[in-house]
Backbone atoms as SQL, in Angstrom:
CREATE TABLE atoms (id INTEGER PRIMARY KEY, chain TEXT, resi INTEGER, resn TEXT, atom TEXT, x REAL, y REAL, z REAL);
INSERT INTO atoms VALUES
  (1, 'A', 1, 'MET', 'N', 269.595, 149.545, 207.428),
  (2, 'A', 1, 'MET', 'CA', 269.711, 148.616, 206.467),
  (3, 'A', 1, 'MET', 'C', 269.215, 147.302, 206.642),
  (4, 'A', 2, 'ASP', 'N', 268.660, 146.876, 205.571),
  (5, 'A', 2, 'ASP', 'CA', 268.179, 145.397, 205.659),
  (6, 'A', 2, 'ASP', 'C', 269.359, 144.390, 205.914),
  (7, 'A', 3, 'PRO', 'N', 269.367, 143.551, 206.785),
  (8, 'A', 3, 'PRO', 'CA', 270.539, 142.895, 206.971),
  (9, 'A', 3, 'PRO', 'C', 270.488, 141.714, 206.038),
  (10, 'A', 4, 'ASP', 'N', 269.560, 141.281, 205.379),
  (11, 'A', 4, 'ASP', 'CA', 269.534, 140.196, 204.265),
  (12, 'A', 4, 'ASP', 'C', 269.869, 140.733, 202.955),
  (13, 'A', 5, 'CYS', 'N', 269.439, 141.935, 202.377),
  (14, 'A', 5, 'CYS', 'CA', 269.962, 142.263, 201.090),
  (15, 'A', 5, 'CYS', 'C', 270.800, 143.630, 201.093),
  (16, 'A', 6, 'GLY', 'N', 270.853, 144.265, 202.427),
  (17, 'A', 6, 'GLY', 'CA', 271.634, 145.387, 202.347),
  (18, 'A', 6, 'GLY', 'C', 271.069, 146.757, 201.707),
  (19, 'A', 7, 'SER', 'N', 269.682, 146.680, 201.767),
  (20, 'A', 7, 'SER', 'CA', 269.197, 147.830, 200.982),
  (21, 'A', 7, 'SER', 'C', 268.798, 148.914, 202.124),
  (22, 'A', 8, 'LEU', 'N', 268.694, 150.060, 201.911),
  (23, 'A', 8, 'LEU', 'CA', 268.315, 151.163, 203.050),
  (24, 'A', 8, 'LEU', 'C', 266.845, 151.049, 203.340),
  (25, 'A', 9, 'ILE', 'N', 266.435, 151.067, 204.409),
  (26, 'A', 9, 'ILE', 'CA', 265.119, 150.962, 204.992),
  (27, 'A', 9, 'ILE', 'C', 264.667, 152.213, 205.609),
  (28, 'A', 10, 'ASP', 'N', 265.667, 152.859, 206.231),
  (29, 'A', 10, 'ASP', 'CA', 265.172, 154.254, 206.889),
  (30, 'A', 10, 'ASP', 'C', 266.297, 155.005, 207.084),
  (31, 'A', 11, 'VAL', 'N', 266.064, 156.339, 207.433),
  (32, 'A', 11, 'VAL', 'CA', 267.178, 157.335, 207.673),
  (33, 'A', 11, 'VAL', 'C', 266.767, 158.120, 208.850),
  (34, 'A', 12, 'VAL', 'N', 267.528, 158.259, 209.806),
  (35, 'A', 12, 'VAL', 'CA', 267.451, 159.077, 210.940),
  (36, 'A', 12, 'VAL', 'C', 268.278, 160.328, 210.838),
  (37, 'A', 13, 'ARG', 'N', 267.530, 161.398, 210.784),
  (38, 'A', 13, 'ARG', 'CA', 268.239, 162.826, 210.702),
  (39, 'A', 13, 'ARG', 'C', 268.960, 163.069, 212.044),
  (40, 'A', 14, 'ILE', 'N', 270.031, 163.471, 212.155),
  (41, 'A', 14, 'ILE', 'CA', 270.692, 164.120, 213.408),
  (42, 'A', 14, 'ILE', 'C', 271.092, 165.390, 213.066),
  (43, 'A', 15, 'PRO', 'N', 270.748, 166.380, 214.033),
  (44, 'A', 15, 'PRO', 'CA', 270.958, 167.805, 213.875),
  (45, 'A', 15, 'PRO', 'C', 272.523, 168.146, 214.210),
  (46, 'A', 16, 'ALA', 'N', 273.346, 167.355, 213.615),
  (47, 'A', 16, 'ALA', 'CA', 274.707, 167.627, 213.763),
  (48, 'A', 16, 'ALA', 'C', 275.511, 166.900, 212.519),
  (49, 'A', 17, 'SER', 'N', 276.515, 167.548, 211.955),
  (50, 'A', 17, 'SER', 'CA', 277.086, 166.980, 210.819),
  (51, 'A', 17, 'SER', 'C', 278.308, 165.973, 210.997),
  (52, 'A', 18, 'ARG', 'N', 278.685, 165.919, 212.137),
  (53, 'A', 18, 'ARG', 'CA', 279.736, 164.880, 212.556),
  (54, 'A', 18, 'ARG', 'C', 279.238, 163.902, 213.671),
  (55, 'A', 19, 'VAL', 'N', 278.708, 162.931, 213.044),
  (56, 'A', 19, 'VAL', 'CA', 278.311, 161.527, 213.864),
  (57, 'A', 19, 'VAL', 'C', 279.679, 160.787, 214.162),
  (58, 'A', 20, 'THR', 'N', 279.924, 160.485, 215.358),
  (59, 'A', 20, 'THR', 'CA', 281.227, 159.660, 215.435),
  (60, 'A', 20, 'THR', 'C', 280.882, 158.171, 216.012),
  (61, 'A', 21, 'SER', 'N', 279.777, 157.883, 216.380),
  (62, 'A', 21, 'SER', 'CA', 279.347, 156.530, 216.634),
  (63, 'A', 21, 'SER', 'C', 277.995, 156.290, 217.072),
  (64, 'A', 22, 'VAL', 'N', 277.392, 155.165, 216.751),
  (65, 'A', 22, 'VAL', 'CA', 276.194, 154.658, 217.119),
  (66, 'A', 22, 'VAL', 'C', 276.232, 153.217, 217.835),
  (67, 'A', 23, 'MET', 'N', 275.259, 152.972, 218.487),
  (68, 'A', 23, 'MET', 'CA', 275.148, 151.712, 219.345),
  (69, 'A', 23, 'MET', 'C', 273.766, 151.585, 219.946),
  (70, 'A', 24, 'PHE', 'N', 273.273, 150.521, 219.787),
  (71, 'A', 24, 'PHE', 'CA', 272.108, 150.070, 220.356),
  (72, 'A', 24, 'PHE', 'C', 272.208, 149.935, 221.854),
  (73, 'A', 25, 'GLY', 'N', 271.389, 150.344, 222.678),
  (74, 'A', 25, 'GLY', 'CA', 271.425, 150.108, 224.106),
  (75, 'A', 25, 'GLY', 'C', 269.892, 150.179, 224.860),
  (76, 'A', 26, 'GLY', 'N', 269.784, 150.239, 226.036),
  (77, 'A', 26, 'GLY', 'CA', 268.674, 150.167, 226.857),
  (78, 'A', 26, 'GLY', 'C', 268.267, 148.819, 227.342),
  (79, 'A', 27, 'PRO', 'N', 267.227, 148.743, 228.135),
  (80, 'A', 27, 'PRO', 'CA', 266.942, 147.508, 228.826),
  (81, 'A', 27, 'PRO', 'C', 266.423, 146.385, 227.620),
  (82, 'A', 28, 'SER', 'N', 265.929, 146.825, 226.518),
  (83, 'A', 28, 'SER', 'CA', 265.490, 146.029, 225.470),
  (84, 'A', 28, 'SER', 'C', 266.479, 146.145, 224.262),
  (85, 'A', 29, 'SER', 'N', 267.423, 146.692, 224.468),
  (86, 'A', 29, 'SER', 'CA', 268.537, 147.123, 223.361),
  (87, 'A', 29, 'SER', 'C', 267.857, 147.911, 222.042),
  (88, 'A', 30, 'ASP', 'N', 266.790, 148.546, 222.477),
  (89, 'A', 30, 'ASP', 'CA', 266.009, 149.173, 221.271),
  (90, 'A', 30, 'ASP', 'C', 266.208, 150.739, 221.017),
  (91, 'A', 31, 'ILE', 'N', 267.095, 151.363, 221.818),
  (92, 'A', 31, 'ILE', 'CA', 267.314, 152.531, 221.806),
  (93, 'A', 31, 'ILE', 'C', 268.504, 152.762, 221.146),
  (94, 'A', 32, 'LEU', 'N', 268.698, 153.429, 220.020),
  (95, 'A', 32, 'LEU', 'CA', 270.038, 153.694, 219.229),
  (96, 'A', 32, 'LEU', 'C', 270.582, 154.952, 219.713),
  (97, 'A', 33, 'TYR', 'N', 271.721, 154.976, 220.431),
  (98, 'A', 33, 'TYR', 'CA', 272.287, 155.915, 220.997),
  (99, 'A', 33, 'TYR', 'C', 273.540, 156.458, 219.818),
  (100, 'A', 34, 'VAL', 'N', 273.438, 157.912, 219.518),
  (101, 'A', 34, 'VAL', 'CA', 274.292, 158.427, 218.449),
  (102, 'A', 34, 'VAL', 'C', 275.226, 159.442, 219.117),
  (103, 'A', 35, 'THR', 'N', 276.349, 159.388, 218.981),
  (104, 'A', 35, 'THR', 'CA', 277.355, 160.331, 219.487),
  (105, 'A', 35, 'THR', 'C', 277.862, 161.362, 218.384),
  (106, 'A', 36, 'THR', 'N', 278.090, 162.449, 218.725),
  (107, 'A', 36, 'THR', 'CA', 278.410, 163.485, 217.731),
  (108, 'A', 36, 'THR', 'C', 279.707, 164.403, 218.251),
  (109, 'A', 37, 'SER', 'N', 280.387, 165.007, 217.424),
  (110, 'A', 37, 'SER', 'CA', 281.311, 165.803, 217.664),
  (111, 'A', 37, 'SER', 'C', 281.329, 167.327, 217.254),
  (112, 'A', 38, 'ARG', 'N', 281.767, 168.220, 217.938),
  (113, 'A', 38, 'ARG', 'CA', 281.892, 169.680, 217.580),
  (114, 'A', 38, 'ARG', 'C', 283.398, 170.021, 217.197),
  (115, 'A', 39, 'LEU', 'N', 284.334, 168.959, 217.429),
  (116, 'A', 39, 'LEU', 'CA', 285.778, 169.186, 216.939),
  (117, 'A', 39, 'LEU', 'C', 286.141, 169.525, 215.586),
  (118, 'A', 40, 'GLY', 'N', 286.779, 170.650, 215.401),
  (119, 'A', 40, 'GLY', 'CA', 287.027, 171.030, 213.907),
  (120, 'A', 40, 'GLY', 'C', 285.921, 171.847, 213.306),
  (121, 'A', 41, 'LEU', 'N', 284.958, 172.221, 213.854),
  (122, 'A', 41, 'LEU', 'CA', 283.574, 172.779, 213.397),
  (123, 'A', 41, 'LEU', 'C', 284.211, 174.483, 213.602),
  (124, 'A', 42, 'SER', 'N', 283.927, 175.243, 212.677),
  (125, 'A', 42, 'SER', 'CA', 284.118, 176.780, 212.632),
  (126, 'A', 42, 'SER', 'C', 283.162, 177.220, 213.606),
  (127, 'A', 43, 'GLU', 'N', 283.377, 178.504, 214.028),
  (128, 'A', 43, 'GLU', 'CA', 282.394, 179.259, 214.763),
  (129, 'A', 43, 'GLU', 'C', 280.924, 179.349, 214.114),
  (130, 'A', 44, 'THR', 'N', 280.817, 179.456, 213.028),
  (131, 'A', 44, 'THR', 'CA', 279.703, 179.678, 212.085),
  (132, 'A', 44, 'THR', 'C', 278.864, 178.305, 212.179),
  (133, 'A', 45, 'GLN', 'N', 279.688, 177.227, 211.894),
  (134, 'A', 45, 'GLN', 'CA', 279.283, 175.893, 211.941),
  (135, 'A', 45, 'GLN', 'C', 278.551, 175.505, 213.386),
  (136, 'A', 46, 'LYS', 'N', 279.267, 175.922, 214.329),
  (137, 'A', 46, 'LYS', 'CA', 278.846, 175.792, 215.669),
  (138, 'A', 46, 'LYS', 'C', 277.499, 176.425, 216.023),
  (139, 'A', 47, 'LYS', 'N', 277.424, 177.686, 215.480),
  (140, 'A', 47, 'LYS', 'CA', 276.016, 178.381, 215.625),
  (141, 'A', 47, 'LYS', 'C', 275.037, 177.834, 214.771),
  (142, 'A', 48, 'GLN', 'N', 275.530, 177.132, 213.629),
  (143, 'A', 48, 'GLN', 'CA', 274.394, 176.551, 212.915),
  (144, 'A', 48, 'GLN', 'C', 273.885, 175.085, 213.450),
  (145, 'A', 49, 'GLN', 'N', 274.755, 174.488, 214.358),
  (146, 'A', 49, 'GLN', 'CA', 274.622, 173.262, 214.687),
  (147, 'A', 49, 'GLN', 'C', 274.678, 173.045, 216.328),
  (148, 'A', 50, 'PRO', 'N', 274.063, 173.918, 217.040),
  (149, 'A', 50, 'PRO', 'CA', 274.047, 174.194, 218.369),
  (150, 'A', 50, 'PRO', 'C', 273.919, 172.928, 219.372),
  (151, 'A', 51, 'LEU', 'N', 273.527, 171.766, 218.697),
  (152, 'A', 51, 'LEU', 'CA', 273.561, 170.443, 219.234),
  (153, 'A', 51, 'LEU', 'C', 274.767, 169.659, 219.013),
  (154, 'A', 52, 'ALA', 'N', 275.639, 169.906, 218.115),
  (155, 'A', 52, 'ALA', 'CA', 276.922, 169.337, 217.775),
  (156, 'A', 52, 'ALA', 'C', 277.597, 169.046, 219.047),
  (157, 'A', 53, 'GLY', 'N', 278.326, 167.836, 219.345),
  (158, 'A', 53, 'GLY', 'CA', 278.912, 167.346, 220.482),
  (159, 'A', 53, 'GLY', 'C', 277.872, 166.825, 221.492),
  (160, 'A', 54, 'SER', 'N', 276.622, 166.522, 221.125),
  (161, 'A', 54, 'SER', 'CA', 275.774, 165.821, 221.969),
  (162, 'A', 54, 'SER', 'C', 275.650, 164.508, 221.875),
  (163, 'A', 55, 'VAL', 'N', 274.996, 163.833, 222.560),
  (164, 'A', 55, 'VAL', 'CA', 274.589, 162.223, 222.750),
  (165, 'A', 55, 'VAL', 'C', 272.996, 162.239, 222.333),
  (166, 'A', 56, 'PHE', 'N', 272.512, 161.670, 221.239),
  (167, 'A', 56, 'PHE', 'CA', 271.251, 161.592, 220.899),
  (168, 'A', 56, 'PHE', 'C', 270.814, 160.077, 221.337),
  (169, 'A', 57, 'ALA', 'N', 269.453, 159.993, 221.897),
  (170, 'A', 57, 'ALA', 'CA', 268.924, 158.632, 222.007),
  (171, 'A', 57, 'ALA', 'C', 267.472, 158.487, 221.249),
  (172, 'A', 58, 'VAL', 'N', 267.785, 157.707, 220.104),
  (173, 'A', 58, 'VAL', 'CA', 266.869, 157.681, 219.169),
  (174, 'A', 58, 'VAL', 'C', 265.717, 156.383, 219.524),
  (175, 'A', 59, 'THR', 'N', 264.480, 156.660, 219.542),
  (176, 'A', 59, 'THR', 'CA', 263.644, 155.527, 220.055),
  (177, 'A', 59, 'THR', 'C', 262.471, 155.420, 218.945),
  (178, 'A', 60, 'GLY', 'N', 261.707, 154.343, 218.993),
  (179, 'A', 60, 'GLY', 'CA', 260.737, 154.282, 218.203),
  (180, 'A', 60, 'GLY', 'C', 261.066, 153.703, 216.710),
  (181, 'A', 61, 'LEU', 'N', 262.220, 153.061, 216.642),
  (182, 'A', 61, 'LEU', 'CA', 262.639, 152.510, 215.407),
  (183, 'A', 61, 'LEU', 'C', 262.100, 151.193, 214.957),
  (184, 'A', 62, 'ALA', 'N', 261.476, 150.721, 215.994),
  (185, 'A', 62, 'ALA', 'CA', 260.826, 149.186, 215.843),
  (186, 'A', 62, 'ALA', 'C', 261.939, 148.187, 215.626),
  (187, 'A', 63, 'VAL', 'N', 263.046, 148.603, 215.930),
  (188, 'A', 63, 'VAL', 'CA', 264.289, 147.508, 215.627),
  (189, 'A', 63, 'VAL', 'C', 265.191, 147.420, 216.963),
  (190, 'A', 64, 'SER', 'N', 265.994, 146.264, 217.181),
  (191, 'A', 64, 'SER', 'CA', 266.779, 146.232, 218.419),
  (192, 'A', 64, 'SER', 'C', 268.015, 145.640, 217.896),
  (193, 'A', 65, 'ALA', 'N', 269.079, 145.721, 218.791),
  (194, 'A', 65, 'ALA', 'CA', 270.258, 145.183, 218.515),
  (195, 'A', 65, 'ALA', 'C', 270.249, 143.603, 218.294),
  (196, 'A', 66, 'LEU', 'N', 271.086, 143.024, 217.534),
  (197, 'A', 66, 'LEU', 'CA', 270.852, 141.658, 217.303),
  (198, 'A', 66, 'LEU', 'C', 271.611, 140.697, 218.356),
  (199, 'A', 67, 'ALA', 'N', 272.474, 141.460, 219.041),
  (200, 'A', 67, 'ALA', 'CA', 273.136, 140.688, 219.981),
  (201, 'A', 67, 'ALA', 'C', 274.011, 141.841, 221.012),
  (202, 'A', 68, 'PRO', 'N', 274.306, 141.188, 222.091),
  (203, 'A', 68, 'PRO', 'CA', 274.987, 142.293, 223.141),
  (204, 'A', 68, 'PRO', 'C', 276.210, 142.782, 222.374),
  (205, 'A', 69, 'ALA', 'N', 276.600, 144.064, 222.844),
  (206, 'A', 69, 'ALA', 'CA', 277.568, 144.889, 222.282),
  (207, 'A', 69, 'ALA', 'C', 278.996, 144.180, 222.414),
  (208, 'A', 70, 'ASN', 'N', 279.202, 143.243, 223.464),
  (209, 'A', 70, 'ASN', 'CA', 280.432, 142.483, 223.392),
  (210, 'A', 70, 'ASN', 'C', 280.641, 141.442, 222.411),
  (211, 'A', 71, 'ASN', 'N', 279.650, 141.003, 221.740),
  (212, 'A', 71, 'ASN', 'CA', 279.780, 140.010, 220.527),
  (213, 'A', 71, 'ASN', 'C', 280.187, 141.009, 219.304),
  (214, 'A', 72, 'VAL', 'N', 281.028, 140.334, 218.457),
  (215, 'A', 72, 'VAL', 'CA', 281.360, 140.810, 217.159),
  (216, 'A', 72, 'VAL', 'C', 280.425, 140.334, 216.103),
  (217, 'A', 73, 'ILE', 'N', 279.836, 141.440, 215.424),
  (218, 'A', 73, 'ILE', 'CA', 278.992, 140.988, 214.294),
  (219, 'A', 73, 'ILE', 'C', 279.638, 141.580, 212.939),
  (220, 'A', 74, 'PRO', 'N', 279.969, 140.448, 212.184),
  (221, 'A', 74, 'PRO', 'CA', 280.612, 140.847, 211.000),
  (222, 'A', 74, 'PRO', 'C', 279.882, 141.836, 210.174),
  (223, 'A', 75, 'PRO', 'N', 280.577, 142.813, 209.391),
  (224, 'A', 75, 'PRO', 'CA', 279.805, 143.880, 208.529),
  (225, 'A', 75, 'PRO', 'C', 279.200, 143.279, 207.190),
  (226, 'A', 76, 'ILE', 'N', 278.161, 143.768, 206.935),
  (227, 'A', 76, 'ILE', 'CA', 277.527, 143.416, 205.700),
  (228, 'A', 76, 'ILE', 'C', 278.500, 143.742, 204.410),
  (229, 'A', 77, 'ARG', 'N', 278.814, 142.918, 203.649),
  (230, 'A', 77, 'ARG', 'CA', 279.470, 143.456, 202.411),
  (231, 'A', 77, 'ARG', 'C', 278.502, 143.624, 201.321),
  (232, 'A', 78, 'ARG', 'N', 278.585, 144.815, 200.626),
  (233, 'A', 78, 'ARG', 'CA', 277.650, 145.076, 199.476),
  (234, 'A', 78, 'ARG', 'C', 278.523, 145.543, 198.195),
  (235, 'A', 79, 'ASN', 'N', 277.974, 144.867, 197.173),
  (236, 'A', 79, 'ASN', 'CA', 278.684, 145.410, 195.789),
  (237, 'A', 79, 'ASN', 'C', 277.902, 146.619, 195.203),
  (238, 'A', 80, 'ASN', 'N', 278.878, 147.461, 195.090),
  (239, 'A', 80, 'ASN', 'CA', 278.363, 148.810, 194.414),
  (240, 'A', 80, 'ASN', 'C', 278.435, 148.777, 193.191);
């Protein structure tokens, strides 16, 4: 999301339907960590999503965290 206007800039596809959290980390705060869950998935869904329940590290986004994780950053409000 563009922090100035709230428009969508890019999409990161994750091979799991239940994303539980995201956070930037790493030495330069430029790695996006994405956690997912298998909880509540049927056996068929688990076979279709074998990586559900994993943590993914997304690199190469050309962005980094604006502030350390212990600082609170207010959410961007958009009018729909």
